[in-house]
C-alpha positions as CSV (number, residue, x, y, z in Angstrom):
1,M,68.9,100.4,134.9
2,K,67.3,97.1,134.0
3,S,67.9,94.0,136.1
4,V,67.9,90.7,134.2
5,G,68.1,87.2,135.6
6,V,69.5,84.5,133.3
7,V,68.4,81.0,134.3
8,G,68.6,77.5,132.8
9,G,69.8,74.0,133.6
10,I,73.4,72.8,133.7
11,G,74.8,72.8,130.2
12,S,72.0,74.9,128.8
13,G,74.3,77.7,127.7
14,K,73.3,80.4,130.2
15,T,76.9,81.3,131.0
16,T,77.7,81.7,127.3
17,V,74.8,84.2,127.0
18,C,76.1,86.1,130.0
19,E,79.7,86.2,128.6
20,V,78.4,87.6,125.3
21,W,76.5,90.3,127.3
22,E,79.5,91.1,129.4
23,K,81.5,91.8,126.2
24,L,78.7,94.1,125.1
25,G,78.9,96.2,128.3
26,A,76.5,94.5,130.8
27,T,77.5,94.1,134.4
28,V,77.2,90.3,135.1
29,I,77.2,88.6,138.5
30,Y,77.5,84.9,138.6
31,A,75.5,83.8,141.6
32,D,77.4,80.5,142.2
33,D,80.7,82.3,142.3
34,L,79.3,85.0,144.6
35,A,77.8,82.3,146.9
36,K,81.2,80.6,147.2
37,E,82.9,84.0,147.9
38,L,80.3,84.7,150.7
39,M,80.9,81.3,152.2
40,Q,84.6,82.3,152.6
41,T,84.1,85.9,153.6
42,D,80.8,86.5,155.4
43,P,81.1,85.9,159.1
44,E,77.3,85.5,159.6
45,L,77.1,82.8,156.9
46,Q,80.3,81.1,158.2
47,K,78.8,80.9,161.7
48,E,75.5,79.5,160.4
49,L,77.2,76.9,158.1
50,T,79.3,75.7,161.0
51,T,76.2,75.4,163.2
52,I,74.4,73.3,160.6
53,F,77.2,71.2,159.1
54,G,79.7,71.0,162.0
55,S,83.1,72.3,163.0
56,E,84.7,70.4,160.0
57,T,82.9,72.9,157.6
58,Y,86.0,75.1,157.7
59,N,89.7,74.1,157.8
60,S,92.1,75.3,160.5
61,D,93.3,78.1,158.1
62,G,89.7,79.4,157.8
63,S,89.2,78.1,154.2
64,L,86.0,76.3,153.3
65,N,86.2,72.5,153.5
66,K,84.5,71.9,150.2
67,P,84.7,68.0,150.2
68,H,83.0,68.0,153.6
69,L,80.3,70.4,152.6
70,I,79.6,68.7,149.3
71,N,79.4,65.4,151.0
72,E,77.0,66.7,153.7
73,A,74.8,68.6,151.2
74,F,74.6,66.2,148.2
75,N,75.3,62.7,149.6
76,N,73.3,63.2,152.7
77,N,70.4,65.0,151.0
78,R,70.9,68.3,152.9
79,V,70.9,70.6,149.9
80,D,67.9,72.5,151.2
81,E,69.6,73.2,154.5
82,L,72.6,74.6,152.6
83,N,70.4,76.7,150.3
84,N,68.3,78.0,153.2
85,A,71.5,79.3,154.8
86,V,73.1,80.7,151.7
87,H,70.3,82.2,149.7
88,P,69.0,84.9,152.0
89,I,72.5,86.4,152.3
90,L,73.2,85.9,148.6
91,R,69.9,87.7,147.7
92,K,70.7,90.6,150.0
93,K,74.2,90.9,148.5
94,L,72.8,90.8,144.9
95,K,70.4,93.6,145.7
96,D,73.2,95.7,147.3
97,L,75.3,95.2,144.1
98,A,72.4,96.2,141.9
99,V,71.9,99.4,143.9
100,S,75.6,100.3,143.6
101,S,75.6,99.4,139.9
102,E,72.7,101.7,139.3
103,H,74.4,104.6,141.1
104,A,77.5,103.9,138.9
105,G,75.3,104.3,135.7
106,V,75.1,100.7,134.7
107,E,72.4,100.1,132.1
108,L,72.0,96.3,132.3
109,F,72.6,94.5,135.6
110,V,72.6,90.7,135.0
111,V,72.4,87.8,137.5
112,E,73.3,84.3,136.2
113,A,71.7,81.8,138.6
114,A,70.2,78.3,138.1
115,I,68.0,78.8,141.2
116,L,66.1,81.9,140.3
117,L,62.8,80.1,139.5
118,N,63.0,77.5,142.3
119,D,60.2,79.3,144.3
120,G,58.2,80.7,141.4
121,R,58.8,84.1,139.7
122,P,61.0,86.3,141.8
123,E,60.5,90.1,142.3
124,F,64.2,90.7,141.6
125,P,65.6,90.7,138.9
126,E,62.7,92.3,137.1
127,I,63.3,90.5,133.7
128,I,63.8,86.8,133.5
129,V,65.6,85.1,130.5
130,L,65.4,81.3,130.3
131,V,68.0,79.4,128.3
132,T,66.8,75.9,127.3
133,A,68.4,73.0,125.5
134,D,67.6,69.3,125.0
135,R,68.7,67.0,127.8
136,D,71.0,65.0,125.5
137,R,72.8,68.1,124.2
138,R,73.2,69.4,127.8
139,F,74.6,66.1,128.9
140,E,77.2,66.1,126.0
141,R,78.2,69.7,126.8
142,V,78.8,69.1,130.5
143,A,80.6,65.8,129.8
144,K,83.0,67.7,127.5
145,R,83.4,70.6,129.8
146,D,83.7,69.0,133.3
147,Q,85.2,65.6,132.5
148,A,82.7,64.3,135.0
149,S,81.3,60.7,135.0
150,G,77.9,60.1,133.3
151,D,76.3,59.2,136.7
152,E,77.6,62.5,138.3
153,I,76.2,64.6,135.5
154,L,72.8,62.8,135.6
155,A,72.6,63.2,139.3
156,R,73.3,67.0,139.0
157,M,70.7,67.3,136.3
158,D,68.1,65.4,138.3
159,K,68.5,67.8,141.2
160,Q,67.5,70.7,139.0
161,P,64.0,71.6,138.0
162,D,62.6,70.8,134.5
163,F,63.2,74.2,133.1
164,K,61.2,73.6,129.9
165,S,58.1,73.4,132.2
166,L,59.0,76.9,133.6
167,T,58.8,78.9,130.4
168,H,55.6,80.6,131.6
169,L,57.7,82.3,134.3
170,A,60.2,83.8,131.9
171,D,59.9,87.0,129.8
172,F,62.2,85.7,127.1
173,T,63.3,82.1,126.2
174,I,66.5,81.3,124.2
175,K,66.5,77.8,122.7
176,N,70.0,76.5,122.5
177,D,69.8,73.3,120.4
178,G,72.1,74.5,117.6
179,A,75.6,75.7,117.1
180,L,77.5,78.0,119.4
181,S,77.4,80.7,116.8
182,E,73.6,80.6,116.8
183,L,73.5,81.0,120.5
184,E,75.8,83.9,120.4
185,E,73.7,85.6,117.7
186,S,70.5,85.0,119.8
187,A,72.3,86.6,122.8
188,V,73.4,89.7,120.8
189,N,69.9,90.1,119.4
190,L,68.2,89.8,122.8
191,F,70.8,92.2,124.3
192,E,69.9,94.9,121.7
193,E,66.2,94.3,122.4
194,L,66.6,94.6,126.2
195,K,68.6,97.8,125.8
196,S,66.1,99.4,123.4
197,T,62.8,98.6,125.2
């Protein structure tokens, strides 16, 4: 089994690449979704988040108080504290899922995560695919997709690394400055290459 990380900035098209690969038979884990699930279900993580961000982190019914956590993390510049709590547990869960996928005979195990290159080149996943796109195109895509204000989008972009400066950490780079059909074609071609090498 090959493990592949797909990374890129907001609006770059990394999710589209992963969706194409899913249709072609890859097992894809979306790290953001998994992190949200773990914040709701992992007792160790729930305890740590409550210690860091206070008792208001969870509602009385046990659900995550997202507005409180977003406010604390992003408006009070505590994103690093949130990441330091979530990422170790997330990494362990991803490795567990990779092991069980390999036992199940999966050929391509894919992790979609914006944060994979935050601390340099990771040991896992073994292959890194970077999806890049011009900042203006990314802005347009996110504005269309999320109906967010321009200031919100720019703030989210500015919190992410400059991925175009990280191409040396990737094994493959997909440039997504054209039409959706071109991105899908690039994704199919790379999928075939990954499976055959």
